[in-house]
C-alpha positions as CSV (number, residue, x, y, z in Angstrom):
1,M,23.2,14.9,32.4
2,V,20.5,13.6,30.1
3,E,18.0,11.0,31.2
4,V,16.8,8.3,28.7
5,S,13.2,9.3,29.4
6,E,14.0,12.8,28.0
7,L,15.3,11.3,24.8
8,N,12.4,8.9,24.1
9,G,10.4,10.0,21.1
10,M,13.0,12.5,19.9
11,K,13.6,12.5,16.2
12,V,17.1,11.5,14.9
13,I,18.5,13.5,11.9
14,T,21.7,12.8,10.0
15,A,24.3,15.4,9.1
16,D,22.7,15.6,5.6
17,A,19.3,16.3,7.1
18,F,17.8,12.8,6.5
19,E,15.2,11.8,9.1
20,V,16.3,8.4,10.5
21,G,13.5,7.8,13.0
22,E,12.7,8.2,16.7
23,V,14.5,7.2,19.9
24,S,12.7,4.3,21.7
25,G,15.2,3.3,24.4
26,A,18.9,3.0,25.2
27,E,21.6,0.6,26.3
28,M,23.8,1.4,29.3
29,S,27.3,0.2,30.4
30,K,27.9,-1.3,33.8
31,D,28.8,2.1,35.1
32,W,25.4,3.5,34.0
33,K,26.6,5.5,31.0
34,I,24.4,5.4,27.9
35,T,26.4,3.6,25.1
36,H,23.7,3.2,22.4
37,L,20.3,4.6,21.6
38,H,17.6,2.4,20.2
39,V,16.2,4.2,17.2
40,D,13.0,3.0,15.5
41,L,13.6,3.6,11.8
42,S,11.0,5.4,9.7
43,K,9.7,3.5,6.8
44,N,11.7,5.6,4.4
45,A,14.9,5.1,6.4
46,A,14.5,1.4,6.7
47,N,14.1,1.1,2.9
48,E,17.0,3.4,2.1
49,L,19.4,1.7,4.6
50,G,18.5,-1.7,3.3
51,F,16.7,-3.2,6.2
52,K,13.8,-5.6,5.7
53,R,10.8,-4.3,7.5
54,P,8.7,-6.8,9.4
55,L,5.0,-7.1,8.5
56,L,4.0,-5.6,11.9
57,G,6.2,-3.2,13.8
58,H,9.4,-1.6,12.7
59,V,13.2,-2.0,12.5
60,T,15.2,-0.7,15.5
61,I,18.9,0.0,15.2
62,C,21.4,0.4,18.1
63,L,23.0,3.8,17.4
64,P,26.3,4.4,19.2
65,V,26.2,7.6,21.1
66,D,29.6,8.7,19.7
67,L,27.7,9.4,16.5
68,I,25.6,12.2,18.2
69,K,26.7,15.7,17.4
70,G,24.1,17.3,19.6
71,H,20.5,17.4,20.8
72,G,17.8,20.0,21.2
73,D,14.4,19.6,19.6
74,V,16.0,16.8,17.6
75,I,19.1,14.6,17.9
76,T,21.6,15.5,15.2
77,L,24.2,13.0,14.1
78,T,27.8,13.6,12.9
79,Q,27.4,11.2,10.0
80,E,25.4,11.3,6.8
81,R,22.8,8.6,6.0
82,K,25.2,6.4,4.0
83,A,27.3,5.8,7.1
84,L,24.3,4.3,8.9
85,K,24.1,1.2,6.6
86,D,26.6,-0.6,8.9
87,I,24.7,0.1,12.1
88,P,23.3,-3.2,13.5
89,E,19.7,-3.9,14.2
90,C,18.9,-4.2,17.9
91,K,18.3,-7.9,18.7
92,G,16.6,-9.4,21.7
93,R,14.7,-6.2,22.7
94,L,11.6,-6.5,24.7
């Protein structure tokens, strides 16, 4: 079992070796299972995926955990970067 604190700060990489960003948190279901990871997009990823970056801060997406292929030193996704364009931005985060 993986704890969210172990994932925070880990880099997220797509199947085509594109660096998406870093994990900054997670969302859990009522039965305490992680459903989504909050991923702070890198400047390059935000631009390539079509997100408008705020003047201060960064864009954070809510990445469904079913897109994760595995994790070790980095979190590797099953999808290539183009598939991430439809992932929503996390709203209402503290």
